[in-house]
VEXZA-344915 format. One record per residue (C-alpha): z, y, x. Coordinates in steps of 0.2 Angstrom, whole numbers, plus 5000, padded with zeros to 4 digits. Each point is the difference from the previous one (the first is absolute). Layout:
BEGIN
ZYX...
This chain:
BEGIN
563952925142499750105016499149965016500550125010501049995015501250125013499250035013500449915015501150095012499050005016498450104991501550114992500550035016498150045007499750104988501250125003499850015017498350034998500550154986501350055014498850015016498050014997500350064980501150145006499050055017498350014988500850094981498650125003498649895002500749864986500150164989498250065003499349824996500949984986499550204993498349975005499449814998499249895013498450065010499849835011498449995010500149805001500349874992500649845008499749844991501349865007500649855001501949974989500449895017501950095005499350015018498750114998501050185002498550104995500750165002500649975018498349925005499250174996501450135001499950064983501250124993500350004980498750084992498849945013499449854993499649914982500449835004499749854989500549825003499549844996499849825005499049985016499650184997498349954990499050124989499149904985498150054994499750134987500449914984500650104987500749904984501650004989501049935014501250075011499250065017501550065011499050045015498450064991501250134992500650065017498350015007499450094985501250114999500250055021498150044997499850094986501650094999500850015018498250025008500449925014499050015016500349815005500549834994500749895014499949824996501549935011500049815004501349905012500349855010501049854993499550054983500849894986498850024985498549975013500749835004500349984983498250034995499449885015501149884994499450014982498150005004500349845011500749914988501749985007501050114989499549954982501550094993498950175005498649964989500849974985499550134988501650054997500450055018500050185002499949985019498749894998499050114989500150155010499449915017498649954991499450155006500049965017498849834996498650095005500850045018500449835003498349954995499350085016501449945012499549875014500949854993499749925017501250105007502149955002500950064986500750135007498450085007499649974981501450094993499750165013498250004994500449994981501450155005498650095004498949954985501450064989499750195008498249974998499849944984501350134994498750135008498649924992500950014981500550195003498050025000499749914983501450144990498550144995501150155005500549935017498149975005499650204992501450065011499349915016498050054997500850174997501050015016501650034992500749835004499949875014500649824999501049925015500649825004501449985013501149835005501650015007500649855012501950014995500749925017498850105012500150164989498450025004498650094986498349944999498650104992498449914991498450115007499049894986499749875013501549955007501850055004500350105014501950045008500450184995500850065020
């Protein structure tokens, strides 16, 4: 039994449009990328959310960014075992094989994963607390951040704080990887935290104490 279906017509047309324009105008560059391989200076860890357009926000071309996307832009702590670790594998490859100079963790507003984590940790989403929930077990990574936010605030304020914590927790967890820690100590790698307000188009950078607007 086959599970493959024909590509939707609108996606086929978009591809053909790209091939006839952007690709045709940059054939030499794509040929070079194919022959020489990738050499990105930056790894970006961002959310799967379709509204987070990493290459548009940071203005990159093909070959510039090594991008890894997952639910809520989280990085788990270093935990080598026999399980599957897609994010950890991406970080390892970026640092030890591609030798990127920067890792950027990019969070964003109105994150569904973060909202799910808040509901799970506050006891109103029992379905996410089940061992069988892939989303819930992934969002366990953010539990330390949930414990740090001010629960006397409104839910909207708590969610904003938890979105920020998603970036901070991921930056902290990156430093639990020995090869990341070594590269940072050798000043071969730097780690950056960003948060994007989707509706306003604004971008905030984590200073180590707070998120400051980039202007």
